[in-house]
C-alpha positions as CSV (number, residue, x, y, z in Angstrom):
1,M,0.0,0.0,0.0
2,N,1.6,3.5,-0.9
3,K,2.3,6.2,1.5
4,S,-0.6,8.6,0.0
5,L,-3.2,5.7,0.4
6,L,-2.0,4.8,4.0
7,L,-2.3,8.9,4.9
8,L,-5.8,9.0,3.6
9,L,-7.1,6.1,5.7
10,A,-5.1,7.4,8.7
11,L,-7.1,11.1,8.4
12,L,-10.4,9.4,7.6
13,P,-11.6,9.7,11.2
14,A,-10.9,13.3,11.2
15,F,-13.1,14.2,8.5
16,S,-15.8,11.8,8.3
17,F,-18.1,13.2,10.6
18,A,-17.9,16.7,9.1
19,Q,-21.4,16.3,7.5
20,K,-24.3,16.4,9.5
21,R,-26.5,13.5,9.8
22,A,-30.4,13.6,9.4
23,R,-31.5,14.3,12.8
24,D,-28.7,17.0,13.0
25,L,-30.1,18.6,10.1
26,G,-33.6,18.8,11.9
27,I,-35.1,15.6,10.0
28,K,-36.8,13.2,12.6
29,I,-37.9,10.0,11.2
30,G,-40.2,7.9,12.8
31,V,-41.8,8.0,16.3
32,L,-39.5,5.6,18.1
33,P,-36.5,6.7,20.3
34,T,-33.1,6.2,19.1
35,G,-30.2,4.4,20.7
36,T,-27.4,6.3,22.3
37,M,-25.4,6.6,18.9
38,N,-28.2,5.8,16.5
39,A,-26.1,3.2,15.0
40,I,-26.1,-0.6,14.6
41,T,-23.5,-0.7,17.4
42,D,-26.1,0.4,20.0
43,V,-26.8,-3.3,19.8
44,A,-24.4,-4.6,22.7
45,G,-21.3,-6.5,21.5
46,V,-21.7,-5.5,17.8
47,K,-18.8,-4.0,16.2
48,V,-18.0,-2.2,12.8
49,G,-14.9,-2.0,11.1
50,Q,-14.1,0.0,7.7
51,V,-11.4,0.3,5.3
52,T,-11.6,3.0,2.5
53,L,-9.7,2.7,-0.5
54,T,-9.2,6.0,-2.5
55,E,-6.2,6.4,-4.8
56,G,-5.6,8.4,-8.1
57,A,-8.5,8.9,-10.3
58,D,-9.6,5.3,-10.4
59,I,-9.8,3.5,-7.2
60,R,-13.1,4.3,-5.0
61,T,-13.9,1.2,-3.2
62,G,-13.6,-0.4,0.1
63,V,-14.7,-2.8,2.9
64,T,-17.2,-2.8,5.6
65,A,-17.3,-5.3,8.3
66,I,-19.9,-6.1,10.9
67,I,-19.1,-8.7,13.8
68,P,-22.2,-9.7,15.8
69,H,-20.3,-10.3,19.0
70,E,-16.8,-10.5,20.6
71,G,-16.7,-14.2,21.1
72,N,-15.7,-16.9,18.7
73,L,-18.4,-16.6,16.0
74,F,-17.7,-20.3,14.7
75,Q,-18.1,-21.8,18.0
76,Q,-20.8,-19.5,19.3
77,K,-23.1,-18.8,16.4
78,V,-26.1,-16.4,16.4
79,Q,-29.6,-16.9,15.4
80,A,-29.8,-15.4,11.7
81,A,-32.0,-14.8,8.7
82,M,-31.6,-13.3,5.2
83,Y,-34.3,-11.8,2.9
84,I,-34.0,-11.2,-0.7
85,G,-36.2,-8.3,-1.9
86,N,-34.6,-8.4,-5.4
87,G,-32.0,-11.2,-6.3
88,F,-29.8,-9.2,-8.6
89,G,-26.7,-10.1,-6.6
90,K,-23.9,-11.9,-5.8
91,M,-24.0,-12.5,-1.9
92,T,-22.4,-15.7,-0.1
93,G,-23.6,-17.7,2.6
94,Y,-27.4,-17.6,1.7
95,P,-28.3,-21.2,1.6
96,Q,-26.8,-22.2,4.9
97,V,-28.3,-19.4,6.9
98,E,-31.6,-20.2,5.3
99,E,-31.2,-24.1,6.1
100,L,-29.9,-23.8,9.8
101,G,-31.1,-20.3,10.9
102,T,-27.8,-19.7,12.3
103,M,-24.6,-17.5,11.1
104,E,-21.0,-18.5,11.9
105,S,-19.1,-15.6,10.4
106,P,-18.9,-11.9,10.3
107,I,-20.7,-10.0,7.7
108,V,-18.2,-8.1,4.9
109,L,-19.7,-5.5,2.6
110,T,-17.7,-4.6,-0.6
111,N,-17.9,-4.5,-4.4
112,T,-19.2,-7.0,-6.6
113,L,-16.1,-8.4,-8.1
114,S,-14.3,-8.4,-4.6
115,V,-16.9,-11.0,-2.8
116,P,-14.5,-14.1,-3.6
117,T,-11.6,-12.0,-2.0
118,A,-13.8,-11.0,1.0
119,A,-15.1,-14.7,1.4
120,D,-11.4,-15.9,1.4
121,A,-10.2,-13.4,3.9
122,I,-13.4,-14.3,6.6
123,I,-12.0,-18.0,6.1
124,D,-8.6,-17.3,7.0
125,W,-10.0,-15.1,9.9
126,T,-12.1,-17.9,11.2
127,L,-9.6,-20.5,10.7
128,G,-6.9,-18.3,12.6
129,Q,-9.2,-18.0,15.7
130,K,-8.1,-19.9,18.9
131,G,-10.5,-22.8,19.4
132,N,-11.0,-23.4,15.4
133,E,-7.8,-25.9,14.9
134,N,-10.2,-28.5,13.8
135,V,-12.4,-26.4,11.8
136,R,-12.7,-28.0,8.3
137,S,-15.8,-26.1,6.9
138,V,-16.6,-22.0,7.1
139,N,-19.8,-20.5,5.6
140,P,-18.6,-16.8,5.1
141,V,-21.4,-14.1,4.7
142,V,-20.2,-11.3,2.1
143,G,-22.9,-8.9,0.7
144,E,-21.9,-6.2,-2.2
145,T,-23.1,-3.4,-4.5
146,N,-21.7,-2.7,-7.9
147,D,-19.3,0.6,-7.5
148,S,-18.2,0.6,-11.1
149,F,-19.6,4.2,-11.9
150,L,-16.7,5.5,-9.6
151,N,-14.4,2.6,-9.2
152,D,-12.3,0.8,-11.6
153,I,-13.8,-2.4,-10.3
154,R,-12.2,-4.6,-12.9
155,G,-9.0,-3.8,-11.1
156,R,-10.2,-5.8,-8.0
157,H,-8.4,-3.3,-5.7
158,V,-9.7,-4.9,-2.7
159,R,-7.4,-7.6,-1.4
160,K,-7.5,-10.0,1.7
161,E,-5.2,-7.7,3.9
162,H,-7.8,-4.7,3.4
163,V,-10.6,-7.1,4.8
164,L,-8.7,-8.5,7.5
165,N,-7.9,-5.1,8.6
166,A,-11.5,-4.0,8.7
167,L,-12.1,-6.8,11.0
168,A,-9.1,-6.2,13.1
169,Q,-10.2,-2.6,13.9
170,A,-13.9,-3.3,14.4
171,E,-15.0,-1.5,17.4
172,N,-18.3,-0.6,19.3
173,G,-18.3,3.1,18.9
174,P,-19.6,5.5,16.4
175,V,-19.9,4.2,12.8
176,Q,-18.4,6.2,10.1
177,E,-21.0,7.1,7.2
178,G,-20.9,8.3,3.6
179,N,-18.0,7.8,1.3
180,V,-16.5,5.2,3.7
181,G,-15.8,1.4,3.5
182,A,-18.0,-0.4,1.2
183,G,-19.9,2.9,0.3
184,T,-17.0,4.7,-0.9
185,G,-17.8,4.5,-4.7
186,T,-21.7,4.0,-4.4
187,V,-24.6,6.1,-6.0
188,C,-28.1,6.5,-4.8
189,F,-31.0,8.1,-6.2
190,N,-28.2,9.5,-8.8
191,W,-26.7,11.3,-5.8
192,K,-23.7,9.8,-3.9
193,G,-24.5,7.3,-1.5
194,G,-22.6,5.4,1.0
195,I,-22.7,3.7,4.5
196,G,-25.4,4.4,6.9
197,T,-26.5,3.4,10.0
198,A,-29.4,4.1,12.5
199,S,-31.2,2.5,15.5
200,R,-34.3,2.4,17.8
201,K,-34.4,1.7,21.5
202,L,-37.9,0.4,22.3
203,P,-39.4,1.7,25.8
204,Q,-39.2,-0.8,28.5
205,K,-43.2,-1.7,28.1
206,L,-42.2,-3.0,25.0
207,G,-39.1,-5.1,25.9
208,G,-36.8,-2.2,26.0
209,Y,-35.0,-4.3,23.2
210,T,-32.7,-2.3,20.4
211,V,-32.6,-2.8,16.7
212,G,-29.8,-1.4,14.8
213,V,-29.3,-1.1,11.0
214,L,-26.5,-0.6,8.8
215,V,-26.9,0.1,5.0
216,Q,-24.6,0.3,1.9
217,T,-26.8,2.3,-0.5
218,N,-26.2,2.1,-4.2
219,F,-29.8,1.9,-5.8
220,G,-32.2,4.2,-7.4
221,G,-35.9,5.4,-7.5
222,V,-37.7,8.5,-6.6
223,L,-36.3,9.9,-3.3
224,K,-38.5,10.6,-0.7
225,V,-37.1,12.1,2.7
226,N,-39.4,11.5,5.7
227,G,-42.4,11.5,3.2
228,V,-41.4,14.7,1.4
229,P,-41.0,14.2,-2.3
230,V,-37.5,15.4,-2.5
231,G,-36.7,13.7,-5.8
232,E,-39.3,15.2,-7.7
233,E,-38.9,18.5,-6.3
234,L,-35.0,18.3,-7.3
235,G,-35.9,17.2,-10.7
236,Q,-33.7,14.4,-10.5
237,Y,-35.3,10.6,-10.4
238,A,-35.4,7.4,-12.4
239,F,-37.1,7.4,-15.7
240,K,-37.6,11.3,-15.5
241,D,-36.7,11.7,-19.3
242,V,-36.2,8.1,-21.0
243,L,-36.5,4.6,-20.1
244,D,-33.0,3.9,-19.1
245,K,-31.1,2.0,-16.4
246,S,-30.8,4.9,-13.8
247,S,-32.8,3.0,-11.1
248,D,-30.5,-0.1,-11.2
249,G,-28.0,-1.0,-8.2
250,S,-28.3,-2.5,-5.1
251,C,-28.8,-2.2,-0.9
252,M,-27.5,-4.2,1.4
253,M,-29.1,-4.0,4.6
254,V,-27.8,-5.5,7.9
255,L,-30.1,-5.6,10.9
256,A,-28.9,-6.4,14.6
257,T,-31.0,-7.0,17.8
258,D,-30.6,-7.9,21.3
259,A,-34.4,-9.2,21.2
260,P,-34.5,-13.0,21.4
261,L,-35.9,-13.6,18.2
262,D,-35.6,-17.1,16.4
263,A,-34.7,-17.3,12.6
264,R,-38.5,-17.3,11.6
265,N,-39.1,-14.0,13.4
266,L,-35.8,-12.6,12.4
267,K,-36.7,-13.2,8.5
268,R,-40.1,-11.3,9.2
269,L,-38.2,-8.5,10.9
270,A,-35.8,-8.7,7.8
271,K,-38.9,-8.1,5.5
272,R,-39.5,-5.0,7.3
273,A,-36.4,-3.5,6.4
274,F,-37.2,-3.7,2.9
275,M,-40.4,-1.7,3.9
276,G,-38.0,0.9,5.2
277,L,-36.3,1.3,1.6
278,A,-39.7,1.7,0.1
279,Q,-40.3,4.6,2.4
280,T,-37.2,6.3,0.8
281,G,-38.5,5.8,-2.6
282,G,-36.4,2.9,-3.7
283,I,-38.3,0.7,-6.4
284,A,-36.1,-2.6,-6.4
285,S,-35.5,-2.3,-10.2
286,N,-34.6,-5.4,-12.1
287,G,-31.1,-4.8,-11.9
288,S,-30.9,-4.4,-8.2
289,G,-29.6,-6.6,-5.5
290,D,-31.3,-5.8,-2.4
291,F,-30.6,-8.0,0.6
292,V,-31.1,-7.9,4.1
293,I,-29.2,-9.9,7.0
294,A,-30.7,-9.9,10.1
295,F,-29.2,-11.5,13.4
296,S,-30.0,-11.6,17.1
297,T,-27.3,-11.5,19.8
298,A,-29.5,-13.4,22.2
299,N,-29.7,-17.1,22.4
300,I,-26.3,-18.3,21.1
301,V,-26.1,-21.5,19.3
302,L,-23.0,-23.6,20.2
303,H,-21.1,-25.5,17.5
304,D,-20.1,-28.1,19.9
305,S,-23.0,-29.0,22.3
306,P,-22.8,-31.6,24.8
307,E,-26.5,-32.1,24.8
308,R,-28.9,-33.4,22.2
309,T,-31.5,-30.8,22.9
310,A,-31.1,-26.8,23.7
311,T,-33.4,-24.7,25.6
312,A,-34.0,-21.2,24.5
313,T,-36.5,-18.4,25.3
314,F,-37.8,-16.6,22.3
315,L,-40.4,-13.7,21.6
316,I,-44.0,-14.5,21.0
317,N,-45.3,-13.3,17.7
318,D,-47.4,-10.6,19.1
319,A,-44.5,-9.3,20.8
320,A,-42.6,-8.9,17.4
321,S,-44.6,-6.0,16.3
322,P,-42.8,-3.1,18.1
323,L,-39.6,-4.5,16.6
324,F,-40.8,-4.5,13.1
325,L,-41.6,-0.8,13.4
326,A,-38.2,-0.2,14.7
327,A,-36.7,-2.1,11.6
328,I,-38.8,0.3,9.2
329,E,-37.7,3.4,11.0
330,S,-34.0,2.3,11.2
331,T,-33.5,1.4,7.8
332,E,-35.4,4.4,6.4
333,E,-33.0,6.4,8.6
334,A,-29.8,4.6,7.9
335,I,-30.5,5.2,4.1
336,I,-31.3,9.0,4.2
337,N,-28.2,9.2,6.8
338,S,-26.0,7.5,3.7
339,L,-26.9,10.4,1.6
340,V,-26.8,13.2,3.8
341,M,-23.4,12.3,5.1
342,A,-22.0,11.5,1.5
343,R,-19.7,14.1,-0.3
344,T,-19.2,14.7,-3.9
345,S,-17.1,12.5,-5.5
346,E,-15.0,12.1,-8.8
347,G,-13.7,8.4,-9.9
348,T,-13.0,6.4,-12.9
349,Q,-13.2,7.6,-16.5
350,G,-13.9,11.3,-15.2
351,H,-17.1,10.3,-13.6
352,K,-18.5,12.6,-10.8
353,V,-21.4,12.2,-8.6
354,E,-22.7,15.2,-6.6
355,E,-23.7,14.9,-3.0
356,L,-27.4,15.7,-2.0
357,P,-27.6,19.4,-1.9
358,K,-28.3,20.0,1.7
359,E,-29.4,23.7,1.6
360,K,-32.0,22.8,-1.1
361,L,-33.1,19.8,0.8
362,L,-33.9,21.7,3.9
363,E,-35.8,24.3,2.0
364,I,-38.0,21.7,0.7
365,M,-38.5,19.9,4.0
366,R,-39.3,23.4,5.6
367,K,-41.6,23.9,2.6
368,Y,-43.5,20.6,3.5
369,G,-43.6,21.4,7.3
370,R,-41.1,18.5,8.0
371,L,-38.3,20.2,9.3
372,K,-37.6,20.3,12.9
373,E,-36.2,23.9,13.5
């Protein structure tokens, strides 16, 4: 890695928070309270690590890693489920999670052509953990979006060391958003997209559980912000002039919760994240890979159990409804955060994607009476 790239990576934390998140701009989405950081890391034990690759005119990509808990994930699996909103994608790990209802690896997000590299790195990471000396099979979970408009994706610049670095530096604190990690080269609603996150904390009367969401946004449609037709007002939306592919793309959505949900209700929770995407105006076009991964940090599943049966306590179906609302609100806000935190970016072949204009956004929100002054 050259010195300029290392310098950029070192400086990222200093300027990544210069942009204001939706709530800091006066855009309050939903009715439920947020977690302390309004991030996926509000779910205890969940960690996020990111590596951003920006070099020269062509490299605009990266890695975002989500680790469900601090233990040995292979030996202590989490309840999990996946939902495919639109399947134009290259995500790995789906069949085993669907079949067994558990997840045994971190979740890594990157670009489309770097999925095999990320999967290989997860395998290295898992085999190298203490206690996994006899492991002979690993189910790596990797999601992707195609960042080739801004990034030289054919160069496959993401290497195993980048993925391992993202995993190594994962932490429980605030999560960088916008042009970082796997969101470095993404485009959303024809504006600069990226990584976004949000969370909701249920009142104690509803269980006191937390739902956190992290998204990698790279899709199109007709942008709405808290119900306001921003895309129409700005005159920038899919199919405005001609029938083209401006709505194609993908969105990866990762949901974490400390609520004791089984795989069945986690899949139901994942479906509600797709409703949050719809709230923002996403249309899940033909060429869009829209995937949701949901996991619970409650009720760890041991890889090697001395017993033939296991006892666990799960929420009843009726008690899951508040979590559904939390998932919808968190996903919607995470997507909007990915947009307002992103910055204008120029990339390969001279392509340029402007950031969502904040002053115009606030004027529109104020016009519709949806800005909290």
